[in-house]
N, C-alpha and C positions, 0 to 999 in steps of 0.2 A: 736701114741700119744693118739688117741681116746680111745683105749682099756685101756691104763694106766689111763687116766682121769676117765673113767667109774669105774675101780677098786678102785681108790682112793676115788671117790665120794661114792661108795657103802660102803667102810670102814668108811668113814666120817659119813654117815647116821646111820650106825649100831653101831658105837662106841660112847663113851662118856657116863658118868654116868647119866647125866640129860636126855639124850634120852632114855636110858634103863629104868630110873625111870618113865618117862612119859608113855612109852609103857607098863611097868609092871602095872602101876596104871590103865591104860585103860583095860588091860586084866583082872585084878582083878575085876574091876567094871562089866565087861561084864559077868564074871563067876558068880558073886554074884547077879546079877540082874535077875529078873524073865523075862520070855519070853514076849516081847513086851513092857516092862517097861524100861525107861531110867531114871537114876538118874542124878542129877545136876553134871556137870563135876567139878573136883577139881584140877585145875591148879593153883598152888600158885606162888607168886612172886619169891620165892626161886627156884622153878622149872624152871621158865623162865630165871632167872638170871644165874643159873647153865648151862642151855642149851646155853645161849648167851656166857658165858665164854668159854665153850668147843668149840663153833663155832669160836670165835675170835682166839683162840689159834691154831686151825687147818686150818683155811681159808688161812692164809698167807703161810703156809707150802704147801698147795695144789696149790696155785697160783705159788709159787716158783718152785715146782716140775714139773709143766706143762708149764710154760712160761720160756723158756730157754733164760736167759739174760746174756750178757757179763758183765764183771766187771763194765765197764763204764755205760752200760745201767742200771744195778742194782743200782749203785750209784745215778743215776738220777730218776729212776722209784720209788723206795721205799718211798722217802719223799712225792711224789705226791700220791701214793697209801695210805699212812698213813693219809693224809689230806682228801682224798676221803672217806676212811672208817670212819673217825671221823664224817664227815658230814652225812654219811649214817647211822651211829649209832644213831644220833639225830633223824633222820626221823623214824628209826625203833623203837625208844622209843614210838612214837605215835602209831605205828602199834600194839605194844604189849599192850598198854593201851586200844586200841579198842578191841583186842582179849580178854583181861581180862574183859572188860565190857560186851562183848557178853557172856562170860562164867558165870559171876556173875548174869546176868539177864536171864539166860536160864530158860525157863519154865514160866517166868513172863513178858517177853518182850512185850511191846506195839508196835503197828504199827508205831507210831511216833518215838519211840526209835530205832526200827529196821531200819527205814528209815535213821535216823540220823547216826547210826553206819555204815550203808552201805555207805553213802556219805563220811564219814570220812575215811573209809577203801579205797575207791576209790581215795580220795584225797592223801592218803599216797602213793598209787601206782603211781599216777601222779608225786608226788614229787621225788620218786626214779627215774622215767624216766627222769625228768628234771635234776636231779643231774648227771645222766649218760651223758646227752647231754652237760651239763656245763663242765664236766671234759674231754670230748673227745679232745678238743684242747690241754689241759694240758698233756694228755697222748701222743698225737701225737707229742708234742714238745720233748719227751724223747724216744719214740719208733717209729719204722716204722708201717705203717698201718696194716699189717698182724698181728703183735704182739699185737697191740691195739685191733684188732678184736678178737684175741684169748683170750685176757684178759677179754673182755666183755662177750664172750661166757662162760668162766669159772665162772665169777661173776654171770651172770644170772642163770646158771645151779645150782650153789650152793644155790642161793637165792630161786629158785623154790623148791629145795629139802627141804630147811629149812621151807618154807611156807607150803609145803605139810605135813611135819612132824608135825608142830604146828597145822595146820587147821584140820588134821585128829583126833586131840584130842578133837575137839569140835563137838557136834552133830549139825545137821542142825536146824535152827530156825523152829519151828513148827507153821504152820498156823492152825487156828481154824476152 
């Protein structure tokens, strides 16, 4: 199962038009920039929305392919999953707002603004963790513990991959 999940996740990360567009933009910027010079990143709302649409359309398929559910379990699991994802999406809206703010303020960010954005990003991470804790009993009501653990492993791995993909598009905040 681990090999299958790894293959699916690799396909997940390397597929999708928005992911390819973001990578292509980054490569294009890197080739056109002079050595040692970085230009302001250009991640648009459309890029982020396309990526999020791709992710939402594939995430459920990845979970279904790796979380072997009986018909009865599936009938009970998917409504809880959909509620969980709806709440998670609202939290991730905040994350993408912070990422966008980091991107738009690159090169001109003040210490106070960097501190505020960092605190907001950490608060989003905390909200995601709290959401997972909140939904644990809901998932345990419809699945046995090992399947819930598997679901959370898949969920966290996918989210880490998405975060890595998005965050790799932003240069580090430069200290002066």
